[in-house]
Every structure is written in structure tokens, then in C-alpha cells.
C-alpha positions in Angstrom: 151.3 53.7 50.4 149.9 55.3 53.6 152.0 58.1 55.3 153.8 56.9 58.5 151.4 57.0 61.5 148.3 56.4 59.4 145.5 53.9 60.0 142.9 52.8 57.5 140.0 50.5 58.2 137.9 49.5 55.3 134.5 47.7 55.7 135.8 45.6 58.6 133.6 42.8 60.0 134.4 40.5 62.9 132.4 37.7 64.5 132.8 35.2 67.3 131.2 31.9 68.0 128.7 32.4 70.8 128.6 28.8 72.0 131.2 26.1 71.2 129.5 23.4 73.3 131.0 20.7 75.5 133.5 18.3 73.9 131.8 15.1 75.1 130.9 12.2 72.9 127.3 12.3 74.1 126.9 15.9 72.9 128.4 15.1 69.5 126.0 12.2 69.0 123.0 14.4 70.0 124.1 17.2 67.6 124.6 14.6 64.8 121.1 13.1 65.4 119.6 16.6 65.4 121.2 17.4 62.1 120.0 14.1 60.6 116.4 14.9 61.7 116.6 18.3 60.1 116.2 20.3 63.4 117.3 23.9 63.1 119.4 25.1 66.0 117.5 27.4 68.4 120.3 30.0 68.5 122.6 31.7 66.1 126.1 30.2 66.6 127.7 33.5 65.6 127.7 37.0 67.1 128.9 39.9 65.0 131.0 42.3 67.1 132.1 44.6 64.3 129.8 45.5 61.4 131.1 47.3 58.4 133.5 49.6 60.2 135.1 52.2 57.9 137.3 55.1 58.8 140.8 56.6 58.3 143.1 58.3 60.8 145.8 60.6 59.6 149.3 61.0 61.2 149.3 63.0 64.4 145.6 62.6 65.2 144.4 61.9 68.7 141.2 59.9 68.5 138.9 58.9 71.4 137.0 55.6 71.0 133.8 55.4 73.1 130.9 53.0 73.6 129.2 50.8 76.1 130.7 47.5 77.2 130.4 44.9 74.4 130.2 47.5 71.6 133.5 46.2 70.0 136.0 48.8 71.1 138.7 46.4 72.4 138.2 44.0 69.4 138.8 46.9 67.0 142.0 47.8 68.8 143.2 44.2 68.6 142.5 44.1 64.9 144.4 47.3 64.3 147.4 46.0 66.3 147.1 42.7 64.4 146.6 40.6 67.5 143.6 39.2 65.7 142.2 39.5 62.1 138.9 40.6 60.7 136.4 38.2 59.2 136.3 40.5 56.1 137.5 43.9 55.2 140.9 45.5 55.1 143.1 47.0 57.8 146.2 49.1 57.0 148.7 50.7 59.3 152.1 52.3 58.6 154.6 52.7 61.4 155.6 51.1 64.7 152.6 50.3 66.8 152.7 50.5 70.6 149.6 48.9 72.1 148.5 48.6 75.7 145.3 46.5 75.4 145.2 44.8 78.7 146.8 45.1 82.1 149.6 42.6 81.2 149.5 43.1 77.5 152.9 42.2 76.0 154.3 41.4 79.5 155.6 37.9 80.4 155.0 37.0 84.0 158.1 34.8 84.3 160.5 37.5 83.1 161.7 40.4 85.2 160.8 44.0 84.4 164.2 44.6 82.9 163.9 41.6 80.6 160.4 42.5 79.6 161.6 45.9 78.4 164.3 44.3 76.3 161.9 41.7 74.8 159.2 44.3 74.0 161.8 46.5 72.3 163.1 43.7 70.2 159.5 42.8 69.1 159.1 46.4 68.0 162.3 46.2 66.0 164.3 48.6 68.2 168.0 47.9 68.7 169.4 47.0 72.1 171.3 50.2 72.1 168.2 52.4 71.6 166.3 50.4 74.3 169.2 50.9 76.7 169.1 54.7 76.0 165.5 54.8 77.1 165.7 52.3 79.9 166.1 54.7 82.8 163.3 56.9 81.5 161.0 53.9 81.3 161.8 52.7 84.8 161.5 56.2 86.3 158.2 56.9 84.7 156.8 53.5 85.9 158.1 54.2 89.4 159.6 50.6 89.6 163.2 51.4 90.5 163.1 48.9 93.4 161.2 46.2 91.6 162.6 46.3 88.1 164.7 43.1 88.6 161.9 41.1 90.1 159.7 38.7 88.1 156.6 40.4 86.9 154.4 37.7 88.4 155.1 39.3 91.8 153.9 42.7 90.5 150.5 44.1 91.4 148.0 45.0 88.7 148.9 48.6 89.0 152.6 47.9 88.7 152.0 45.8 85.6 150.0 48.6 84.0 152.6 51.2 84.8 155.3 49.0 83.2 153.3 48.2 80.1 152.3 51.8 79.5 155.8 53.1 80.1 157.3 50.6 77.6 154.6 51.3 75.0 154.9 55.1 75.3 158.7 55.5 75.6 159.8 53.3 72.7 158.7 56.0 70.3 155.7 54.4 68.6 154.3 56.0 65.5 150.9 54.7 66.5 149.9 54.3 70.2 146.8 52.3 71.1 145.6 52.5 74.8 142.7 50.6 76.1 140.8 51.1 79.4 143.7 49.7 81.5 144.5 53.2 82.7 141.6 52.8 85.2 143.9 50.5 87.2 146.3 53.3 88.1 145.9 55.9 90.8 144.9 59.4 89.9 148.4 60.8 90.0 149.7 58.2 87.6 146.7 58.7 85.3 147.6 62.4 85.0 151.3 61.4 84.2 149.9 59.1 81.5 147.9 61.9 80.0 150.9 64.2 80.0 152.9 61.5 78.3 150.2 61.0 75.7 150.4 64.8 75.0 154.2 64.5 74.5 153.7 61.5 72.1 151.2 63.6 70.1 153.6 66.5 70.0 156.2 64.3 68.4 153.7 63.6 65.6 152.5 60.1 66.6 148.9 58.9 66.3 146.9 58.0 69.3 143.7 56.0 69.8 142.4 56.1 73.4 139.6 53.8 74.7 138.1 54.8 78.0 134.8 55.1 79.9 136.1 58.3 81.5 134.7 60.8 79.0 136.5 63.7 80.7 139.9 62.1 80.0 139.0 61.4 76.4 137.8 65.0 76.0 141.0 66.3 77.5 143.3 64.4 75.1 141.4 63.7 71.8 140.4 66.0 69.0 138.3 63.5 67.1 135.9 60.9 68.4 134.6 57.5 67.2 131.4 56.1 68.8 130.8 52.4 68.5 127.3 51.1 69.2 126.4 47.4 68.8 129.4 46.9 66.6 128.5 49.8 64.2 130.1 53.2 63.9 127.4 55.4 65.3 129.3 58.7 65.1 132.6 60.1 63.7 133.6 63.7 64.1 135.0 66.4 66.5 135.4 65.0 70.0 132.9 67.5 71.5 130.2 66.5 69.0 130.7 62.7 69.4 130.8 62.9 73.3 127.6 65.1 73.1 125.9 62.5 71.0 127.1 59.6 73.2 125.9 61.5 76.4 122.6 62.2 74.7 122.1 58.5 74.1 122.9 57.7 77.8 120.5 60.4 78.9 117.8 59.0 76.7 118.2 55.6 78.3 118.3 57.2 81.8 115.1 59.2 81.0 113.3 56.0 79.9 114.2 54.5 83.3 113.0 57.6 85.2 109.4 57.4 83.9 108.4 55.6 87.1 110.3 55.7 90.4 110.4 52.9 92.9 110.6 52.7 96.6 108.5 53.6 99.7 108.8 57.3 98.8 108.2 58.1 95.1 108.5 61.2 93.0 105.7 62.6 90.8 105.2 65.8 88.8 108.9 67.0 88.7 109.3 70.6 87.5 112.5 72.6 86.9 112.2 76.3 86.3 114.3 79.4 86.1 113.3 83.0 86.8 109.8 83.8 85.4 109.2 80.1 84.5 111.9 80.1 81.9 114.4 77.3 81.1 117.1 77.4 83.8 120.3 79.2 82.8 123.8 78.9 84.1 124.7 81.0 87.1 121.0 82.1 87.6 118.4 81.1 90.2 116.6 77.8 89.7 113.7 76.0 91.4 113.3 72.2 91.4 109.9 71.0 92.7 108.2 67.6 92.9 105.4 65.7 94.6 106.7 63.2 97.1 104.3 60.3 97.7 105.0 58.4 100.9 103.4 55.2 102.2 103.9 56.1 105.8 105.1 58.9 108.1 108.9 58.9 107.7 111.6 60.9 109.4 114.1 60.8 106.6 116.8 62.6 104.5 115.8 63.5 100.9 118.7 63.8 98.4 118.6 65.3 95.0 121.5 65.8 92.7 122.5 66.3 89.0 124.8 64.3 86.8 125.6 63.8 83.1 123.5 60.7 82.7 125.4 58.4 85.1 124.6 57.8 88.8 127.7 59.8 89.9 126.4 63.3 90.8 128.1 66.6 90.1 126.4 68.1 93.2 123.9 66.9 95.8 121.6 68.7 98.2 120.2 67.1 101.4 116.9 67.9 103.1 116.1 66.4 106.6 112.4 66.4 107.3 109.4 64.4 108.5 107.5 63.3 105.5 103.8 62.6 106.2 101.7 59.9 104.6 100.4 60.7 101.2 101.4 63.5 98.9 103.7 66.4 99.8 105.1 69.2 97.6 108.9 69.6 98.0 110.8 72.5 96.5 114.5 73.1 96.3 115.5 76.7 95.5 119.0 77.3 94.2 120.1 81.0 94.3 122.7 80.2 91.6 122.7 77.2 89.3 126.4 76.1 89.1 126.0 74.1 85.9 127.1 75.4 82.5 125.2 75.0 79.2 124.2 71.4 78.5 121.8 68.6 79.4 121.9 66.8 82.8 119.9 64.1 84.7 118.4 64.7 88.1 118.7 61.9 90.6 116.7 61.4 93.8 117.0 59.2 96.9 115.5 58.9 100.3 117.0 57.3 103.4 115.7 56.8 106.9 117.4 56.2 110.3 120.5 54.2 110.1 120.8 54.8 106.4 117.7 52.6 105.8 116.8 52.8 102.1 113.3 54.2 101.6 113.9 55.1 97.9 117.0 54.1 96.0 119.3 56.6 94.2 117.5 56.7 90.9 117.0 59.1 87.9 113.8 61.1 88.1 114.0 63.6 85.2 116.0 65.8 83.0 117.6 69.2 83.5 118.4 71.4 80.5 120.6 74.4 81.1 121.0 77.4 78.7 123.4 80.3 78.8 127.1 80.3 79.6 129.6 77.6 78.6 132.7 76.6 80.5 136.2 77.8 79.6 138.5 75.2 77.9 141.1 73.3 80.0 144.8 73.2 79.3 145.9 70.3 77.0 145.6 66.8 78.6 144.2 68.3 81.8 141.0 66.5 82.9 138.0 68.4 84.3 136.4 66.3 87.0 132.9 67.9 86.6 131.2 70.6 84.5 130.9 73.1 87.3 130.6 76.8 86.4 132.6 79.4 88.4 132.0 83.1 87.8 134.9 85.5 87.9 136.7 88.4 86.3 140.3 88.9 85.3 142.5 92.0 85.8 146.0 92.9 84.7 148.0 95.6 86.4 
């Protein structure tokens, strides 16, 4: 028997029917005639969303589950929580499971917030007395003191999420499953949720967190699972898994950056450190490229760096008159504020009235050597990998 708080997934497969068709007599007759004539359907009626998933999570582990949309993350959580079942394979859990899989997961719209807390606790096998003991903490954490006796159907999406997370996290689950629903809450409540997850982990519970916010996952989890097209692409320490996942995103972005689009295009991008070396953290860096313009433009050129996505860590603006043809543009940074790692450079050009001359798009890669960042406190999210130099003294 598994220890309390353990999860074991053995060779799990799951599929869904891609097209069920209309339920009209005409369609049924056409399908029957096609089968009698031996015509093979043009499409595969099934789509595999999980393919031979195999892993085990021990009690007290904090696991981050990452992957692009449609990779099977939410389906895997639903199978672990037994909301649905695999096509084949075996899933084992031991201990009370608290799951927040959707905004209104486990919440009934026609019941009040107070009634939902009682019902959820009963479903988890918790006595009324124990639920009553935790009731005030749940309501205070969810910040719903004035709305707890209203029907949930009158709650906003954020209020439903706060209620659902508070119930799942405060009724002492041995296994806590949290999907991307935290994105609904504001930044202050997200930090409260992260702090609560840390408290749950301190009590010895097991956590699986699904999020596209890689910084949040890196702040909470110690182990990572990366799902790609229904398969387990990576399983290991969270820094390693997030690094592999970011590398994949950067590879896709690099493929997109082979040719820029727009009235102003970028050619021959070069990134150099001192003496032509690879750029290093907290050292000078030069970014140069050839701008090819179809006309004389008075415009603003923007260049920034990100970790694969279009959201930049920093951006520099250059207001100029760009002549027709080719011009060499250089950005000199006296100190590169990025720590060790791989980044993507983005470029955009805009004219008067914010007229788009070249959309914000990836144009190349930036590899940085040298110094790494200091770790953050537990469950504290770093918004961006920005290097700050400094020295400590004690008197």
C-alpha cells in the first residue's frame, strides 16, 4: 500500500472522440451507406491526449506540471482526482485529495458560500465539527465575509476562485491539485495562495501545480513534469525541467525569427560582449543589426529581451529618421542586466500615431554567460531574471 500522500501513475493512456457528428437521421443514413460501400473515414475519430504516462510522487513533494495548451495537463489532474478515468493504465493515490481544477470546480451555483463549504467538507469525509472549526479561516482567506451567505451564482469569477481555493487548501488535504485557475485572481491574492501552498507543504502534504506562469512554479515546486503532445517529455528537478521547456519555446521562437516581416526588416543581427566575446552578465554588450526600410520613415525603433515569450524583461527605444534602404543600427549597453541563461531578442518599429511599421517579433537569440541570480525566499515569485550587483556588510 502506498504511503499517505503518494501518487502513482502507471502507463496511463487517455483518448477523446474528436468528432461525434450531428444526431440527425440523414447523417446516420449517410454514415451507414458509406460503411456498406466500404469507404474509410477521412479522419481518425479518436485523439490521444495522454500517451503512456508513468511517474510516482512521494509524500510531501511539490511538483510543477508544465506544457503548452492541449498537452494533457488538465486531463492528467482530472484522472488523478478521479473526475475521469484513463483508457488504460493504473492510477493510485492515498489520502484526502483537494482539487481546484476549474474556476467553479466543486462549487454549486445555487448554494450559498456557507453551504458550499459544508458540502465540500462532507464530500471529503470531514465531520461538521471539523468544518466549523476551519470555517472562519476559510472565509477570511477568501475575503468573502460580506458575501458568504449569498448564492454563488452572484459571485464573480475571482470570488468563485477564492472560495474554491480556500476550501481546497484549508480542509487539510493530503494531496492538493491546483490548475491554472489562480490566473483569475489579482496579484495580491496570488501571493496569498502561494504562501498557503507553502504552509500546506510544510504540513507534509503533496502538491501538483499547473500553471503557465513559470516563475510561480519555480518558486513553489522542487520537481517538474513537462507534458508535450500527451507524452512525458521531462521529469526531474524543477530548474532542469523549466530550462528544457524554455529551450523548446526558444527553439520555436528562433524558427519564427529567421525572417522578419513589416516595412522595416532586420538583417544580420549580431550580439557581442567586450573584445567580441559572448556577452556576460553585468558587463558591456553591443547589439547591432541592419535595418532595411522601404521608405524614409520618422519612427521609433524598439528592441527588448525576453525568455522566449513576447513579454520583455527590458526594452530600449530609439527615435530616429530611417532612410530608404539599408542602415546599420547599434545599441550599446554599458552593463547587461541579465544573468546567466538564454534569451530571445524582440524588435518592433512604429511611426507617428503608433502606426505599425514592423510588428513586435523575435529577431534572434541572446546567450549570456557569467553570474547567476541569487535564490528567492520560499514561495516568492521573481517577476523577471534581472541581475542587480551589490555587496553586503555586517557591523
